[in-house]
C-alpha positions in Angstrom: 7.1 14.0 35.7 8.2 10.3 35.7 4.6 9.2 35.9 3.7 11.3 32.9 6.6 9.9 30.8 5.7 6.4 31.8 2.0 7.0 30.7 3.2 8.4 27.4 5.6 5.5 26.7 2.9 2.9 27.6 0.4 4.6 25.4 2.8 4.7 22.4 3.4 0.9 22.9 -0.3 0.1 23.0 -1.1 2.3 20.0 1.7 0.5 18.1 0.3 -2.9 19.0 -3.2 -1.9 18.0 -2.2 -0.8 14.5 -0.3 -4.1 14.0 -3.2 -6.1 15.2 -5.6 -4.2 12.8 -3.5 -5.2 9.8 -4.6 -8.2 7.7 -2.9 -11.5 8.6 0.2 -12.5 6.6 -0.4 -15.4 4.3 2.5 -16.8 2.3 0.1 -17.7 -0.6 -0.5 -14.0 -1.2 3.2 -12.9 -1.2 5.0 -11.8 -4.3 8.6 -10.7 -5.1 9.1 -7.0 -5.5 10.9 -7.7 -8.8 7.5 -9.0 -10.1 5.6 -5.7 -9.5 4.7 -4.5 -13.0 1.9 -1.9 -13.1 -0.7 0.1 -11.1 -3.8 2.2 -11.7 -5.7 4.2 -9.1 -9.5 4.1 -9.3 -9.8 7.0 -6.8 -7.8 8.7 -4.1 -8.3 5.8 -1.7 -7.9 2.7 -3.9 -5.5 1.3 -6.5 -5.0 -2.0 -8.4 -1.6 -3.5 -9.0 -0.5 -6.2 -11.4 2.2 -8.7 -10.6 3.5 -11.6 -12.7 1.5 -10.5 -15.8 -1.9 -11.9 -14.5 -1.9 -11.6 -10.8 -3.8 -8.6 -9.4 -4.2 -7.0 -5.9 -6.3 -4.2 -4.6 -4.6 -1.8 -2.3 -6.9 0.3 0.0 -5.3 3.4 1.6 -5.8 4.3 5.2 -6.7 7.9 4.2 -6.9 10.1 1.2 -3.9 10.0 -1.2 -4.9 12.9 -3.6 -2.0 12.6 -6.0 -2.9 9.0 -7.0 -5.5 10.2 -9.5 -3.3 12.8 -11.2 -2.5 12.0 -14.8 1.2 12.7 -14.2 1.4 10.7 -11.0 4.5 8.5 -10.4 4.5 5.8 -7.7 7.6 5.7 -5.5 8.1 2.5 -3.5 10.7 1.9 -0.8 11.4 -1.7 0.2 13.3 -2.5 3.4 14.5 -5.8 4.5 12.9 -8.7 2.6 12.3 -8.8 -1.1 8.8 -10.2 -0.7 5.5 -8.3 -0.2 3.0 -10.2 1.8 0.7 -7.6 3.5 -0.1 -4.0 3.8 2.8 -3.6 6.4 5.3 -4.2 3.6 4.4 -1.1 1.6 6.0 2.2 1.9 4.4 4.2 -0.9 4.7 7.8 -2.0 3.3 9.5 -5.1 5.1 12.2 -7.0 3.8 14.7 -9.5 6.4 13.5 -11.9 8.6 16.5 -11.7 12.2 15.9 -10.6 12.5 17.1 -7.0 8.8 17.7 -6.9 6.4 17.3 -4.0 5.7 13.7 -2.8 2.7 12.5 -0.9 2.9 9.5 1.4 0.1 6.9 0.9 -0.4 4.5 3.8 -1.7 1.1 2.6 -4.4 -0.2 5.0 -5.2 -3.5 3.2 -3.7 -5.5 0.4 -6.3 -8.0 -1.1 -5.3 -10.6 -3.7 -8.0 -10.8 -6.4 -9.4 -14.0 -7.9 -9.3 -14.4 -11.7 -13.0 -13.5 -11.8 -12.5 -10.3 -9.7 -9.5 -9.3 -11.9 -11.6 -9.8 -15.1 -14.3 -7.6 -13.6 -11.9 -4.6 -13.2 -13.1 -2.0 -15.7 -10.6 -1.7 -18.6 -9.7 1.9 -17.8 -8.7 0.9 -14.3 -6.8 -2.4 -15.2 -3.1 -2.0 -14.6 
């Protein structure tokens, strides 16, 4: 029994290290203050764009399907813990709500957070520009 518990504990630690290692590296140049997060639009149930500081854009790719992102009445719920800066996908704790008080929420796990160049941001179709 002790051997089984030891194997389970070791596996959990290794899995945790693998998921952290798979995340994109933290680069201070790509960080922004949570107070500067202004708008978002989803292009599908795996991808969304966000706008920060009026003209700074990021693409967030989800680890899996987040079906409520594309609903017309979707509301983004963000939880921030610790620091007031967002620098990588690990800093996001997102949920999407149907917009009804006390309604169902869906967690959306951010896999990657990619800052966009001015040219990339300008190439976002108008209907998907936050």
